[in-house]
N, C-alpha and C positions, 0 to 999 in steps of 0.2 A: 492458401493464407490473407485476408485481406485485412490492410491498414489505412485507416482512418483519422483524418484532422479538424474536429468538427465544433464550432464558434454555434457557443448557445449561451443566451440572457440568465447569470442566476439571479433570483430573486434573496441570496443571502449574503448575494460579491452585490449586488442593481448594478450590473452591469454585463457586457460582456467577455465571456472565458472562453479560453482553448482546452481544450484537450486531447490528446490522441491515444488510437485507440488500436487490439490487434485480434480479430477474428478469424480464428479461425475455419472458416466456413466452406472454405475452399482445397485444396489436397493439390497436389503432382498427381502425385499419384493413385489416386483417383479420377482422377480425367484423363487419364493414358491408362487404367485398367479399362472406363468407358469410351476411349475415340477406341477402342480394337477389337471391344465387343461390336463397333456401330461395321466396323470394315469387316465382318466376318458378315455383313449381309447390310451391306451397300442400301440398298434400300428401304433402311431401317432410317434413316437419318430422320427422316424428319416423324416419325408415326412412334420411333421408338425416345418414350418417357426421361426425362432429366434425374441424376439419383435420387434418388429418398429422401425428403426435407432431413435434416439435420435437430434430435432433441437440445432444448437449452444449449448453454454451455452452461461453467463453473466458473465463477467469474471474480479476479483477483486488484482490487486498487490498487494503485504501486505507486505513490510519495515520493514525490525526490531530494536531495535535503538543499541545505541554505545555496543561495546565490544558481540558484538551477534550477529548473522550467518544466514543460511536462515534456520536451524533446529531447530529457538528455537518457535515459536508460534507452530509444531507440538510435543515440547516437557512442554511447559506450556502454553495451551490451550487447547480447545474440539474444535480448528478450522474445526477440522474435522468431527464431529458432525452437526457442525453449517454449513459447505458448506453439507452438503450429502442433510437434511429440508428443507435448501434453491434453493438446483438446478444450488446452483453456483459454477467456477474457481476458486481454487485460487492459487499463484502465488507466490512462496517464494525466495526472490532472495542471496544470499548474497552482501552486499553493504560499506563489513568492515567499519571499524569505518572515513569514511571520508565526515559524509552529503548529498550523494549521489548532488552530485560535481561535476564540471568536475573538473582534474589539467593537461593540459597540455602540463604541464609540468618531469610529467611522462608516458603524457599515458595515465590517470586511467582518462578516462571520467563519470562518474559512472551517472552524470547527462543525459549525452546522452542512457545511456545505462538503466536503468529502464523508460526513457518519451521516450524515440521512440524505438532502437531496439532492446527489448525483448519482445516488444508487438509484433510488424511483426517476428521476430522470434516466435512466444510463442500461435502467428496467423497461421504461415502454418510447426510446429507443434503436434498444438493440437484444441480437435472440438469445438474451444469458437468463439464466431462472431467476425466480424470484425468492427458493427458499430460502435461505436464514446457511443451511449445513452445506450452500455454492457460492456463498457468498463469504469473500475474504479481502482483509484488511495490512498492508504491508509497504514500508518505506524504507529509507538508509540514514542512516546517522538526523537532522530533525527529524526526514518524512518519518524514520522507526519509530519517536520521539513521538509522533503526529500519529502513525497507526495503534501506538500503544492507547495511547492519551481519549481517541476514538471510535479503538476499537473498545473498550471498554465502555468507557460513556454512552455508545449506543449500542450496545453489544446485543439487543435485542436485531442488528441488520446481519453479525456478524463471524459467523463458527471459527473463525483466524484466524489470529495475528502472525505476521511474520514481522518482525523487528531486528537486521543490520545494523550493529553499530549504535544503537541505538541511542542523539545526546540527551542521556539522563543530566542533567550538567543544571538542577533544580538543587539538589542538597551542596549544593559547592559555586553553589555562585561567588563570593568574597573569596577566595579564590584564584577564582576566571579570573575579573573580570583583567579587563583590558585596556584602556581606552585607543590603546595603538589600531585596534585590531574592529572593525565597523560592528562585529555578530560579540563580540564579548567585552564590546565597551556599557560601561555606566547606564546609558541614557539609550542604548538599543537593546538592550536586557528590560528594561523598564516597560517602555516602552510596549515591546511583546508580551513580556510575563507579570507587569503592572506591583505593584508593590513587591520589593524581592525577596521580604522577611512570612507575608504574607500566603507566598507560592506552596507551598508543605503542604500538607493534607488537602487540600483547595481540590475544586475541583477539574483544575492542571496537575496534581498530579496521578499519573500512571497505579501509583501506590492502595493511594486512599479510592480512584475508581475503581479499580476491579478487587476492593474487598466490599466496596460498595453490590459489586457484583456479586460476593459470597453469602454478605449478612443480609440482602434484601433478597436473593431465591431467586434471581437474574437470570439466564440461561448466561450461561460459561463461554469464553472462545477459549480455546485449543490456542497454546504461545509459541513459534519457533524464533528464535533469538538465536545472534550467533554474532561475535568480533572476534577481530584479531589476537595475539598475549601481546603486541608492543603496540594497538592498540593504548594514547593515551584517556579515556574510556574508557579503558576495559574491566577493573577494576567496581567502577560503578552500573557496568552493564548485571558484571558476578553478583554484586547487594541486590538485585532487581530481581535477579533470576528464583533469587533465595526466594527473597521475599515473596514472589509471587505465589512461588509449590507450601511457602509455611501457609497464604492467605486460603490455600487450597483447588489452585489453577493449575489448570495441566501446563506443563511447559518443557518444554526439548530446549538440551543446550547444545550449544555448539565452540566450543574453543580452540582456534586456527589458526596457525602462522600467517602473519600480514600487521597492517597496519590502520588506519583510517584512511580508506581512499578506493580507488576503482581497482586495484588490482585483488583487492581483497573482493568486498564486494561482487564481482565475476566468479571470484570461489564459491561465494556460499550463496548467490541467491537462486540456478540450480537446484542444492542443496534443498535450500527452501520451498521450491516450488515441488521439486519429489517428494519433501514432506504432504501438502497437501492431497487430500484422498481423490482421487481419480474418478 
């Protein structure tokens, strides 16, 4: 299992940005077997070919939550083990606190970055599949919202979407606004989403984007949603799952004990990865 930290210049963000990458290019078990084979005939060490090259890996673009960065999953979960067990490449970018939306006024096109540019850049840099059916996007909280929004907006790129404890706050801004918490303050929400009265049914609304995918007969990503029964956002997640299913999107939903935290995400993440096609 190889872990890489990559800096590259993004045209969507007009700056150098960093991502963590997990590639299941090697396996201790394979190496032990290969070493055993060579030890049966020491003279073969210099003439025995290395193990055959593996086919391109399926890839998951995994998005962090509010206040996080590209290192969150490596430090807070067993994502490296999960990926190795499933032969899955995982690309983890930084989305800062932008909800993975485009902000043209500052040339921070985070949506275009994770939904389009990063997919193409990763396919050039790493041995991952170019097939839509092998390419997935997922995240937690803010990252789950970003995965839903950009998974539907760029549906031609993704065969599946993983949304764990999605921060679906679009229909409840007035109730949620709390100027004592930076990410719930009116200034932050307006700088992130724009006019809060215009977000519903815009291209920032995953529900509308999902309906557009179906109405326009575009490829339909399958969706895996999970949330904790004690999560303050449980009800919006229930409503979203029902709405997507009613639209015509295939949804696997799981409500389990837990809240909006890493304890829950460490339980839900391996289940979500098992849902992905092998």
